[in-house]
C-alpha positions in Angstrom: 8.1 15.5 9.5 5.2 14.5 11.9 3.4 11.4 11.5 0.4 13.2 10.7 1.8 15.0 7.6 3.1 11.2 6.3 -0.3 10.0 6.9 -1.8 12.5 4.8 0.6 12.3 2.5 -0.3 8.5 2.1 -3.7 9.3 1.9 -3.4 11.5 -0.8 -1.1 8.8 -2.8 -3.9 6.0 -2.3 -6.5 8.5 -3.3 -4.4 9.4 -6.8 -3.7 5.5 -7.5 -7.3 4.7 -6.9 -8.4 7.4 -10.0 -5.9 6.1 -12.5 -5.7 2.4 -11.8 -8.7 0.0 -12.7 -9.9 -2.3 -10.4 -9.1 0.0 -7.3 -12.0 1.3 -5.4 -11.7 3.7 -2.8 -15.1 5.3 -1.8 -14.2 9.0 -1.2 -11.2 10.7 1.1 -11.9 9.6 4.2 -11.5 5.9 2.9 -8.1 6.6 1.8 -7.0 8.3 5.1 -8.3 5.0 6.4 -6.5 2.8 4.2 -3.4 4.6 4.9 -3.5 4.3 8.5 -3.9 0.4 7.7 -1.6 0.4 5.1 1.1 1.7 7.5 0.1 -0.5 10.7 0.2 -3.6 8.5 3.4 -2.5 6.9 5.0 -1.7 10.3 3.8 -4.8 12.0 2.6 -7.9 9.6 5.3 -6.8 6.6 8.2 -7.8 8.9 6.9 -11.2 10.3 5.9 -12.3 6.7 9.7 -11.1 5.2 11.2 -12.9 7.8 9.0 -16.3 7.2 9.4 -16.0 3.7 13.1 -15.5 3.2 14.0 -19.0 1.7 11.8 -18.1 -0.9 12.5 -14.5 -1.2 16.6 -15.6 -2.1 14.9 -18.3 -4.3 13.0 -15.7 -6.5 16.2 -12.9 -6.2 14.0 -10.5 -3.8 10.6 -10.9 -6.0 8.6 -12.3 -3.7 8.7 -9.3 -1.8 6.2 -7.9 -4.6 3.8 -10.7 -3.5 4.2 -9.6 0.0 3.3 -5.7 -1.0 0.0 -7.2 -2.7 -0.7 -9.2 0.0 -0.8 -6.4 2.3 -2.9 -4.4 -0.2 -5.5 -7.6 0.0 -5.4 -7.6 3.7 -5.8 -3.7 3.7 -9.1 -4.1 1.5 -10.2 -7.0 4.0 -10.3 -4.7 6.9 -11.3 -1.5 5.2 -15.1 -1.4 4.1 -14.7 1.8 1.6 -11.5 -0.1 0.0 -11.8 -2.8 -2.6 -9.2 -4.4 -5.1 -10.1 -6.4 -7.9 -7.2 -8.1 -8.7 -3.4 -9.1 -8.3 -2.2 -6.8 -11.5 -4.6 -4.1 -9.8 -3.1 -4.7 -6.4 0.6 -4.7 -7.4 0.3 -1.4 -9.7 -1.7 0.3 -6.7 1.5 -0.9 -4.3 4.4 0.8 -6.9 1.9 4.0 -7.7 1.2 4.5 -3.8 5.2 3.9 -3.0 6.4 6.3 -6.2 3.5 9.4 -5.2 4.2 9.0 -1.7 8.2 9.2 -2.4 7.6 12.5 -4.9 5.1 14.3 -2.6 7.6 13.7 0.6 10.3 14.6 -1.5 8.6 18.2 -2.7 7.2 18.6 1.0 10.4 18.2 2.9 
């Protein structure tokens, strides 16, 4: 599947998650598209570095620290994209769950 289709699927997931989770605000579908691109780039370049740097903490917490890294990625995306805001940790955690699940569902339907 092409990269454009994956970005559009992620943008739809971001938009859906913003409508159901209180504390997440996306100003429109254009912002959702930018958030999807930024999250994709952050997950491709920054997240692997953070995972490697936090291996000891991840081992001690039996992998639960990876959830914190996901929240950090969401906060970093909110910092970089002007039309996207996150109010608290729980909202960011739920947002990462919902985006992952919705992306997986839509991706499985499309492909």
